[in-house]
N, C-alpha and C positions, 0 to 999 in steps of 0.2 A: 890765841886763845884770851891774852889779856886785852888786846886790842877789841875784840869781839864781845867781852865781856863773859868769857866763858871760862876762865880761870876758877878753878874750885868746884865747878859744876861737874866736871868729868876726872875719872880717875888720872892720877899722875902719868900713868904709862900712856905715850903715844904710839897707836898701834896703826900699822900701814893699812891700807885697803886691802893689800895682798894677804896680809896677816888676818884682816877680819873675815875676808872670804874662807880662807882655811877653818878658822874657827867655826864658821856656818856649816861648812861641809862636815867637820868633825861633829857637830851636834847632828846633821841629818843621817850619819851614817851609824848614829848610835839608837835611831828611832826603830820601833819594832815593825812599822809597817810602811808602806808605801803611802797611804792615804795620810797618816800623820806627818811624813815628809810633804806632801802636798799641802797640806795646812801651814806647816812652818813657811814654807816658800812664799804663799800668799800673803801671810803675815810679815815676812821681809818686805814683800812689794810694796805694802801699805806703808812701812816705816822707812824704808831706804830703798828708793827705786836704783840708784846707782849701783849700790852692793848686789841687789837681786839680779840685775843684768851682767853684772860681773862674775857672780857666781855660777849664772847660767850659762855664759859664753865659755868660761874655763873649764865647765864640766859638762858640756852639751851632750856627750854621750852618755854620762851616767844619768843626767837627770832628765833627758828627753823623754823618757816613758813615765816621769813623774808628772812634769807640766802637761804633757800631751798623752796621747794612749800608749797603755792602757788605762793609767792611774786616773786621768781627768775623766774617763768613762764611769769609774767607780764614784769619783767626787760629784759627779752630777748625780748618780743616784742617791747619794747622802747630802747633797747640796743644803737642804733646809736646815739638818741637822748639825752641819759642820758651819752653818753660816756666820761670818764674823763682821763683815763691812761690805755694803753694796759698793760693786764695780760696774761702771757704765750705767746706761740709761734703760729704763723699765717702762716700756709704752704698751698699753693694753688696747683692745678693742673698744672700751668704753673711752678711750680719749680721742675719737674721731671728732676732728673739726678743731683739735687743739694742739695738733703734735708740733708744730713751729713753736708754740710757747714752750713746750717741755724741752725741745733742743734748746731753746734760749736758756733754760736753767743749767746747761752745760757750762763749768767756767771757762772752758778752753774753746775759742773762735777760730783756731788754725787748725781744723781738722782736715786730714788728707785721705784718710781711709776708715771706712766702718765696716765691720763683720756684724752680721746680724741673723737671727734665727727665729722660728716660731716653736721651736723644740719639738716637732712633730717626729723626726726620726734622728735622735742623737746616736751617732757612730752606728752600731748593730744592736743598740739597746732598745730602740721604739721610741714611743712618745714619753717624754720626761717634761713637756710642759715648760714652766718657768726655771726649773731647776736646771734646763740646758744652756741657762747662761754661762756655765764653767767652759763651753765650748767656745763662743765668741772670746772670752778672755784668755783663754790658753792659746787659741791662733794669733791674737795680735801679740800676746807675749813671745811667740815666735817670728811674727815680723821684725821685732827688734833685736831679739836674740840671734836670729839666723841671717836677717839681712841688712841690720843696723838703722832699720826705719824709726824716727825718733817716736818715743813712747806718747808724748803730749799731741801728737799729730793723731793719734789712735782712739777709735772710741767703739766699745763693744756695746751691742743693743739686744735686748731681747723684746720680741712682738708677743705679747701674752694674748692668745686669743683663747684661752682654757686649755683643757687636757682630757683626753679621753682614758687617761688612767687610772682606774678607779683606786688603786692603791695609794696614788698620790692625793686623789681627791679626799680620802679618810685620813691622811697623814696629818697630824696637828701641827706639825712644822713645816708644811708645805709653804712655800713663800708666793705661790702664784695665785691667779683667780681661781675660786671653787666652783666652777662651771665647765660642762662639756665644751668642746671645741665649736666655735661658730663657724658654721660652714656656710653662711648666708653670704649674699652679696657685699656685705659689711667687711667680709675678709679682704676682697680684693680693692676694696675703697681704703682699708686701712693700709695695705701695701702701697697703693697708688699717692696717698696722701703723705707717707713717710717718705719716700722716694722724692716727689717734688718738694717737700718743705727741706728735705737735706740738701737738694740742688740749690733751692732759695737762700738757705742760711748759711751752708759752708761752702757753696761754690758748685757750678755745673760739673767740674771735673773731678769732684770728689769720689774716690773709688768705692764701690758699694759690694761686698762680699757675700752672696747667699750661701747660707751655710746650714746643712742639716735639715732643709726642707722635705716634707715626704714626696713620694713618687707623684703623687696626682696634683702636686703643685710645683714642684721644681723645674720641669720641662716647659711647663706653659709660662711660667713667671720670667723664666731666661729669655724664652722666644719673645715675650711681650715687652721686656726692658733692654735687652742687648745693645739696640740699636736707639735707645732713648736717653741712655746715660752711660757712664762708666761702670760698668758690674760684669761680674762674673760668678760663676757657681763652682765652688772647689770641688763639690762632690762629683760633679760631672766633668768640669774641664780641667781642673787640678789633678784629679786622680787619673784621667786619660793621659796627661802629659808624662806624670811621673811612671805610670805603666809602660806608655809608649818607650820612654828613656830606657827601661830595663830591657824591653823587647829589642831596641835598636843594640844596647851593649850584648846581649845574649847572642846576636849573631855571629860576633867574633868568636865565640866559642862553638856555635853549632856549625858555622861555616854555611850557614844558608844566606841566601838573599830575603828580604822581607815578603816579597811576594810568593816565595818558595813555601811558607808556613800555611798551616791550617790552624784556625784559633777558635778553640771551644770555651765557651763562657758558662760557669755555674752562676747563673743570675742573668736577669734581663732588666735591671732597674737603672738607676741613675749612672752609678759608675760603669757597669756593664755597656750600655749605650754610648756613654761618653768615650770610652777606650775604643770600643768598635767603631766610632765614626771618624776619631782621630787615627785609628789605623787605616782606614779608608783614605783619608787625606794625605797620609804619607805614602800609602801605595800609588797613588794618583799623582802625587809629585815624581815618584820615580818611573813615571811613564805608563803605568797600569790603567787599564780603563775601570770606570768605577763600578760597572756592571761586573767585570771579572774579581775586582777587589771585594766586593760584597758577598761573593761566591766562597771567598776564603774564609769566611766568618760564620760561626753557628753558636745560637744561644739556647740555654736549657732553663726555664723557669719554673717555677712550683707545679706546674702542670705537664712537664716533659719537653720534648725537644720543639722549638718555635719553628712552626713549618706552615705553609701555605694551606689555607681552607682545615686549619686543624680542627676536627669535632671534637676533641675532650677539651673543655675548656675555653675554647675560642683563643682569641689573642686580644688581651688588653691593653690600650694604649697604642696610639700610632706610631709611638717611637721604635716599636718592635717589628713594623711591617717591612722595613727595606731587608731585613736579616730573615724574612719569614721566606725560606726557599721551597721549591718544588721538590718534595723528598716525603716518604713515608713516614707515619708519627712513631717517634721513639719515646718510650715513657720515662726511661731512668738514664741519668749520667753516665752509668756503667755501661749501659747497651749504647748510648750514644759515642762512648769513646770507642767500642769495638768497632763501631760500624764507619764512623766518620774517619777514625785513624788520625786524630789531631796531632800536631808538632808541639803546641803549645797550649796548655791548659790553664785558665785564669779563674780563680774564685771570687766573687766579690757580692755573694748573697747574703753574706751572715749566717751562713747554716754549717755549724760546728762540725768537724770531722766528716765534711762532705766527700773529701778525697779519701776514700777507703784503700786500706792495703792493696785491695784486687785492682782498683782502679789504676793506682800509682804503678802497681807492677806492670799491668798492660800498658801505660805509656812507656815504660822503660822497654818492653818488649818491640814497641813499634817504632822506637826513635834510638840511634846511638846516643843523643844527649836531648833527652826531653825537657822542655821548659815548663815548669809548673810554677805558677804564682799564686799564693794563698793570701789573697789582700785584704780579707774581711777584718775588721776591727770590732772589739778589742781582742785580745789575745784569745779569750774564751770562745770566740766566735771562728776562728781561724778554722779553715779547710782540713789542715793538717800541721803537724809540727815540723819545723826542720828536720830533726832527728829522724823523724818518721820518712819524710821525703828522701833524705839521703840513704837511709838503710834500706828502705824497699826499693829502690833504683839501684843499690849497690854502688853509691857516690857517683851515678852517671848524670844524674840530674842537674840543670840549672833552675837553681830555686830562689824566689823571692817571697817576703811576706809583708803584710800591712803593719804588724805588729813585731817587736824586736825579739828575737830567739839568740841563746847562746851559741857560740861555736860548736861545731859538731866534728868530733874525730871519727872517720870510717876507715877500716884498713890502713892505719898508720896516716892518713892524709887528713889535715885540718880544713876544715870549710868555715867559712865566715858568711852566713846568711846575709844578702842584702835587704833592708829594709825599705821597700817601696811606699816611703813615707811621703805624704803631700809636702811636707816641710822642706823637700828639696826645691819645690816648684814654686809655691804660691808666694814666699817671702820674696823670691828674686823677681816674680813676674810683678809684684806690686811695687816693688822699689823702682823698676824701670818706667812703669806706667804713672806713677806720683812724680818721679822727678823730671818727666816730660810732660806733664799734665795731659797725659791721653785722654781724647774725647769717649773714645770707646775701647772694649778689649776685645780682640778679634780671635778666633779659633787659630789662625795663623800664628798668634803670639805664642801659645801653647805648643804648637808644632816646634817652633823655634827653641822654645824653652827645653823641650824633649831633646831635640839636637845637641843642644848647648850642654845639658846635664850628661848625656851619653858620652860626649866628647871628653869629659872630664874624667872617666872612668879610666884608670891607669892599668898596665899590665899587671902591676903586682895586686890589684883589686881582683883582676880576673884570675890569677893565679890560685886565689882563695876561692873562686866560685861566686865572687861578689860582683854584682851587675850594678852597684851605684857606689860612689866614692865614699871615703870614711867620713862619717858624720862629724869628725873632728875638724873637717876641713869646710864645713857647711857656711861659714860667712865667705869665705872666698867663692865657693861654687856659688852661692847666691849673687855674689857681685858679678861675675862672669855672666850669669843669666840676664840679671838686669842690664848689663852693658848690651847683650845681644837683643834683648826686648826693646830697649830704648832705641837701637839703630833701626830696628824695624818699624818704631813708632814714626821716626823721621821719614824713613824711607816709603811708608803707606800714607804718610800725611794724617797720621792721628794725633801728632803733638801740638801741643798749645804753646810751648815755651820755645820761642823761635828768636833768633837762628837757631840751628843746630849747633851746639858747642863744638870747637875744633877738637879739644881732646875730651872725647866722651868717657873715658874711664876715670877721668879725674874729676869730671862733672859729677858722674854716679856718686862717686866715694866723697865728694862734700857734702851729699846729702845723708851722710850715715852718722849715727850717735855714737859718741864716746862714753864708755864706761867709767872712764877716769874722774875723780873728784874734781870740782871746780876750786880754784884759788878765792876765797872770800875775804883775804886780807885787803884792807883797804889801800888806793895809791897813796904813797908817802914820798915826798920829794922835797928839796930845799927851794926856799922862795926869799927873795931879797927884801926882808923885813926892814932892814936899815934904810932903804929908800922911801919909806912910808912918809 
């Protein structure tokens, strides 16, 4: 302190980083609401980055629901009201032709990954416009907390093209453009200029994560850019990977092969199609013909069962067509369950309580161990709760959810519901891609990530009914996924960092961030002044 001229500017007691972290947690636990805890944590991130990540890493199980779903959803809804300090870059539709100069304003040039959104479909909450910035900020915080990606290499971005949320447009504290969404050709020009500017300014292998784009844009933009830059869409590919990992792990409880299952989805949007397509890829890898794999998967959307030549409502979007089978039209999810007799029911439509008691009980009658995944976020949009699923199936089901639920005790047995949280996937995939400077992010990498994650589920997890590893082990889980993804990047000639390191695990770990305080004491040593 004396060397650094800090003596007297700080209290006399020297508190370790561990003690500081404990003090932060004590304060958080005294807060009356999760939203208050969220704002406290964001304030901590602003003033002491190392301590923020130390607290988050040491208490990931407790704090994950605060920095990510469900609280981050509430934070986005209140973003203009709790706004403290800008984080990331705000690029608007009116900045066309000048995006490179905006990127140049960011003080850090060594950017390895960008998470960006246009705010049209924030979790299951809909169009939150510029207030959706909380999602890229939260996602990138998990890049660091879960996988150890260095925070100065990360950049959250909002592409503000307006909002169709009338409440926000009337809100005096709304921080975005006060206009309806621009759906003209300017929108595509904005996306194109942004991506090209990122490649030019930060480098062609900069990882670009599409986040919470609306259905009308998510699929087409991913298809447009997946082979032009290093990019992925977490809502489509990350969700698919974590869901597939849960399915893989469930096979050890149901004693079935993947191809012996019949999958029924409540929802036919980004998440459902992403999961369905990765399930097809997984079955093909096991030797099943694609046409046979497709027949094992059914979708129910807002108009009912997706079938060929559906007269009621038609089929909106080409992405549903491969799963539109020749079958009589069924209007409700309940009827679909009764007729199709699925072994696995997956909810990803953000329709709260869609899995009714009657539906869940029917699943239990049809299957010895029904697989029920209520994956919609936030908690208020979950298809059913863990307690409902276990009670209605008399403890028979294999359950997972998108948002966290407490342990459930049924008939003397304790169940620990697994959380199918994308944070198990995207941080590890990102670390592997960044470390190898991969040119593209392929669907194969998400299949590998799913297999890697499922392989990390141990018998003690399964004994509790949990199909995902304990969240407390997320750093090692993400590191192993990164190693497996990096290995695949070299195998498939995607990597730009050459040659392949001999010790790949050590190579991956060398890219990880440390939450330990650095030593700022200047180097002091003896020097032979008498010889001057």
